[in-house]
Structures are given as structure tokens and as C-alpha cells.
C-alpha positions in Angstrom: 111.1 103.3 134.9 114.2 101.2 136.8 112.1 99.5 139.5 109.6 98.4 136.6 111.8 96.9 134.2 113.7 95.3 137.0 110.2 93.1 137.6 111.1 91.2 128.9 112.0 90.1 123.1 113.0 90.8 120.0 110.1 90.6 117.4 110.1 87.9 115.0 111.9 87.9 111.5 111.4 91.1 110.2 111.1 92.6 106.3 113.1 95.7 107.3 116.2 96.5 108.9 115.3 97.9 111.9 117.2 100.4 114.3 119.1 99.0 117.4 116.9 99.6 120.7 119.3 102.4 121.5 118.3 104.5 118.7 114.7 104.4 118.8 112.8 107.5 119.8 110.3 106.1 122.5 108.2 109.6 122.1 107.8 108.8 118.4 106.9 105.1 119.1 104.3 106.0 121.6 103.0 108.4 118.9 102.4 105.6 116.5 101.0 102.8 118.9 98.6 105.0 120.7 95.1 105.7 119.2 92.1 107.6 121.0 88.7 108.5 120.2 87.6 111.7 118.4 84.1 111.4 119.4 82.1 114.2 121.8 80.4 111.1 123.7 83.0 108.5 124.5 86.8 108.7 125.0 89.0 105.6 124.2 92.5 105.0 124.5 94.0 101.9 122.8 97.7 101.4 123.0 99.5 98.4 121.2 102.6 98.0 123.4 105.2 95.8 120.8 108.3 94.5 122.7 110.1 97.1 120.8 109.1 99.5 123.3 110.8 97.8 126.0 114.0 96.9 124.4 114.3 100.9 124.0 113.2 101.6 127.7 116.2 98.9 128.7 118.6 100.2 126.2 118.3 103.6 127.7 118.4 102.6 131.6 121.8 101.4 132.5 120.8 100.2 136.1 118.7 97.2 134.9 121.2 93.9 135.0 121.7 91.9 131.9 119.8 89.1 133.5 116.8 91.2 134.2 116.9 92.7 130.7 116.7 89.2 129.1 114.1 88.1 131.6 111.7 90.9 130.6 112.3 90.7 127.1 111.7 86.9 126.9 108.5 87.5 129.0 107.1 90.0 126.7 108.0 87.9 123.7 105.2 85.6 124.5 102.4 87.8 124.0 100.8 90.6 122.1 100.0 93.6 124.4 97.4 96.2 124.4 96.4 98.4 126.9 92.7 99.8 126.8 90.1 102.0 128.4 86.8 102.9 127.4 85.2 105.8 129.0 81.8 108.1 128.6 81.7 111.8 128.5 79.4 113.8 130.7 78.7 117.3 131.2 81.5 117.8 133.5 84.3 115.4 131.8 84.8 111.8 132.0 81.4 110.5 133.8 82.8 106.8 134.3 84.7 103.7 132.7 83.7 100.6 131.2 84.3 97.5 133.3 87.7 95.7 132.4 85.3 92.7 131.9 82.9 94.6 129.4 86.0 95.6 127.5 87.5 92.1 127.4 84.3 90.8 126.1 84.2 93.4 123.3 88.1 93.5 122.5 89.3 91.8 119.3 92.7 92.1 117.4 92.6 91.6 113.7 96.3 90.8 112.5 97.5 91.8 108.7 96.1 88.8 107.1 92.6 89.6 108.7 92.7 86.7 111.4 90.7 87.7 114.4 92.2 87.1 117.9 90.5 87.3 121.4 92.4 88.1 124.6 94.0 85.3 126.6 92.3 84.7 129.7 94.2 85.8 132.7 94.7 82.1 134.0 96.5 81.2 130.7 99.1 84.3 131.4 102.6 84.3 132.9 101.8 85.4 136.6 105.0 87.8 136.1 103.0 89.6 133.3 100.4 90.8 136.0 103.1 92.2 138.3 104.5 94.1 135.7 101.4 95.8 134.5 100.5 96.5 138.2 103.5 98.8 138.4 103.2 100.3 135.2 99.6 101.4 135.9 100.6 104.1 138.6 103.3 105.4 136.0 100.6 105.7 133.1 98.7 107.9 135.7 101.1 110.0 136.3 101.5 110.6 132.7 98.2 110.8 131.3 95.7 111.3 134.6 92.7 109.6 135.2 92.7 107.8 131.9 95.9 106.5 132.9 94.9 104.9 136.2 91.9 103.3 134.6 93.6 101.4 131.9 93.6 97.7 131.6 96.0 95.5 129.7 95.1 92.6 127.6 97.4 90.0 126.3 97.0 88.1 123.1 98.9 85.4 121.3 102.4 86.7 120.3 102.4 84.3 117.0 99.9 82.4 114.9 99.4 78.9 114.3 102.0 78.9 111.7 104.5 80.5 113.9 104.4 83.9 112.3 104.1 87.0 114.5 100.4 88.0 115.1 101.6 91.7 115.3 104.6 92.2 113.4 105.9 96.1 113.9 108.0 95.6 110.9 105.7 93.7 108.7 103.4 94.9 105.9 99.8 95.6 105.9 98.1 96.8 109.3 97.0 95.8 112.7 93.2 96.8 113.8 91.9 96.9 117.7 88.2 96.4 117.7 86.9 97.9 120.8 83.2 98.6 122.2 82.1 98.9 118.4 85.1 101.2 117.5 88.1 100.4 115.3 91.7 101.6 115.8 94.0 100.7 113.0 97.7 100.6 112.9 99.5 100.9 109.9 102.5 98.7 109.5 105.5 98.8 109.3 106.0 101.2 112.5 108.1 104.0 110.9 109.8 104.7 114.5 111.6 101.5 114.2 113.3 102.2 110.8 116.1 104.4 110.0 114.7 107.9 108.7 114.8 108.1 104.9 115.9 111.2 103.1 115.0 113.1 99.7 118.5 113.2 98.0 117.5 116.0 96.1 115.8 118.6 98.7 117.4 116.9 102.1 114.3 116.2 103.7 114.2 113.6 105.9 111.0 111.1 106.6 109.9 108.4 108.4 111.5 105.2 107.9 108.1 103.7 106.6 108.0 106.3 104.0 109.5 105.4 100.2 108.7 108.3 98.3 108.6 112.2 99.1 104.9 112.9 99.5 105.4 116.1 98.2 107.4 115.5 95.1 107.2 112.0 94.5 111.1 111.5 94.5 112.2 108.1 95.9 113.8 108.4 98.9 117.1 106.8 100.6 117.4 105.0 103.6 120.1 105.7 106.0 121.7 103.0 107.7 120.6 101.4 110.8 123.7 101.2 112.5 125.7 104.5 111.7 129.2 103.6 110.4 
């Protein structure tokens, strides 16, 4: 991870009090931002990678110099990044993958207000972004095998024309990715970025995006983002 991170910004103004990066559980964040298909004929992976992922990873890696940390966060503040792969299932597993160009042609991101965004052309991207994603690809291959080695990375605008984020992990509503005729939705805000909430009556703890105990209807209380 250190090699990658040495090669990113905070999200825009948010409606929720977010956890500091060091308190974010990266495994929970990945669980909320990765979607896979359930078809017996195709296999999709769609991974929305918000900047908080990198902020959390950097916070947990003391080997990254502060200057590099700022550079990495500033780089990814420019874009909304989605990693995606579309494969076909044969008799003995995945039989082939759709080309990067074909996936790009089909890929659309729909923000919480229903505005559709297409991926930015590669010649409009900061060259450093391609360097980072090239380093990331083998790491993903080690983590999830053949699918990881075939992931491609697509960058969308970070902000709409009015200056608001295209994909605000701490906003409201949902973010949707359309790929190869399929739809993958992410409910906002992401609970992994918010302080957990607890039921004052039962002591049960729920993700920060919950407002009520789903079993009893009791209003939940938020824990402080920064422990006192």
C-alpha cells in the first residue's frame, strides 16, 4: 500500500458529521461501495472509490510523507472514480471479459438529483491518475483474483456545474452506476463514514446512516465523531 500511496481530498461540504479518517473501517467502506451481479450468465464488479477510502488508507500508513499525502488527496479530489469489470460466465467459470472501450461506452453515473454523467476521456485526466491506477490493479488481482486483474478505472467529474459534488458519500439520496444494461445503486450517506448510532434502551449499535432501530423503532443516538 505504501508504494501506491506515495505515487490524493477531502469531500465537499457534507450534511453529516464524518468520522476522522483514522476511525474509518476500510473493510466496511469497501463493503458499502462495491456491487456485484447475481446473474448466472454475467459477472460484474462495480466499485465506487470515494476519496475517503484513500484518506483512511493514508491515515493508517505512517510511512507516507505529509507532502505525498496532500498530493494524493488533491489528485483524487478532482474526480469521481469508479472501477468496473463485466465478464461472461461459461461452463467452467468466467469465459471472457468485455473490453475497456465497450464498458466505457455503456458506463453512466447518475447523481442524487438524477443528472447523468459520462466518463471523462483519458486525454482530459491528470497523468498521475493513470500511474496510480496501474499500481493499484495488481494489488486488486491479489485480493480478488482474475476479476481484479481485469478491472478498469473510469473517472467522472468531481463536481457539477453548480459546484456541488457529483457523488457525495455524506449526502442524501442515492448514487447509481449503469453498466452494460445493469444498474447498481449506492444508498447515501455511507454509514461507514459516520459515527455509529446506538439504541439507548437496548444498547444495540447500528451504522451511522441509521436513524431508528429497525426492530423496535426507537430513535437512535449518535456517538461523537471524535472521542472526548
